[in-house]
C-alpha distance (Angstrom), angle and dihedral (degrees) to the residues before:
residue distance angle dihedral
M1 . . .
T2 3.78 . .
F3 3.78 125.8 .
A4 3.83 90.1 -109.2
E5 3.82 90.7 53.0
M6 3.79 90.6 50.8
I7 3.80 90.4 52.2
E8 3.82 90.3 50.9
K9 3.82 90.8 52.5
M10 3.81 95.2 43.3
T11 3.79 114.2 122.2
P12 3.81 124.6 -142.7
D13 3.84 88.4 -109.6
I14 3.80 92.4 55.3
Y15 3.80 90.1 45.8
Q16 3.82 90.7 53.0
A17 3.82 91.7 47.3
L18 3.81 92.2 51.0
K19 3.79 92.0 45.1
R20 3.81 91.5 49.7
G21 3.80 90.8 46.5
V22 3.80 91.4 54.0
E23 3.82 91.6 46.0
L24 3.81 93.9 51.1
G25 3.79 99.1 29.7
K26 3.79 91.5 -127.5
W27 3.79 141.6 79.4
P28 3.82 122.3 -110.7
N29 3.83 88.8 -96.8
G30 3.82 89.5 59.6
K31 3.80 96.8 -108.1
L32 3.83 112.0 138.5
L33 3.79 119.8 -115.4
T34 3.78 116.2 -118.0
E35 3.80 117.9 -127.2
E36 3.80 89.3 -104.0
Q37 3.82 91.4 51.2
K38 3.80 90.7 49.9
K39 3.79 91.2 51.0
I40 3.81 95.0 47.1
S41 3.81 93.2 42.9
M42 3.80 92.2 50.0
E43 3.79 91.4 49.7
A44 3.81 89.9 49.3
V45 3.81 91.5 50.2
L46 3.80 92.9 48.9
R47 3.80 93.6 46.9
Y48 3.81 91.9 46.4
E49 3.80 90.4 52.5
M50 3.80 91.9 50.8
N51 3.82 94.3 44.8
T52 3.79 96.6 47.8
G53 3.77 96.7 48.4
I54 3.78 97.8 -114.8
P55 3.82 104.4 172.5
E56 3.79 112.8 -98.6
E57 3.81 93.3 -119.4
E58 3.84 90.1 57.4
R59 3.81 96.0 50.1
V60 3.78 126.4 105.5
G61 3.78 111.8 -87.6
Y62 3.79 96.4 16.0
I63 3.78 114.0 155.8
A64 3.79 117.2 -169.4
P65 3.79 114.4 -124.4
K66 3.77 116.2 -104.0
P67 3.78 114.0 -103.8
K68 3.77 112.1 -99.4
K69 3.77 117.0 -108.1
P70 3.79 115.7 -117.8
A71 3.76 113.8 -96.3
V72 3.78 116.3 -96.2
S73 3.78 113.7 -110.1
E74 3.77 115.5 -100.3
D75 3.82 90.7 -139.8
P76 3.79 113.2 99.5
L77 3.77 117.3 -117.2
K78 3.79 111.0 -99.1
I79 3.78 120.1 -146.2
V80 3.78 115.4 -151.5
D81 3.81 117.0 -148.6
S82 3.78 107.1 -135.6
G83 3.83 91.6 -167.1
R84 3.78 96.5 -115.6
């Protein structure tokens, strides 16, 4: 079975377990994830989210875009001479 096939067959429960494991750095039984397990689990979580249509703003690692600054006025700045 290929990695892509495993992602296609992944259940929501498995997805949640992998996601939780990556977040905590350990499996539900308390055993720590190796670096390779973290990497593979994170890739599986990200691919699952993309394949199942989870909205972008609900995906792992999503960062909301910064609000746009209001446009600067096209009128030039006028300096008023106060006669000092």
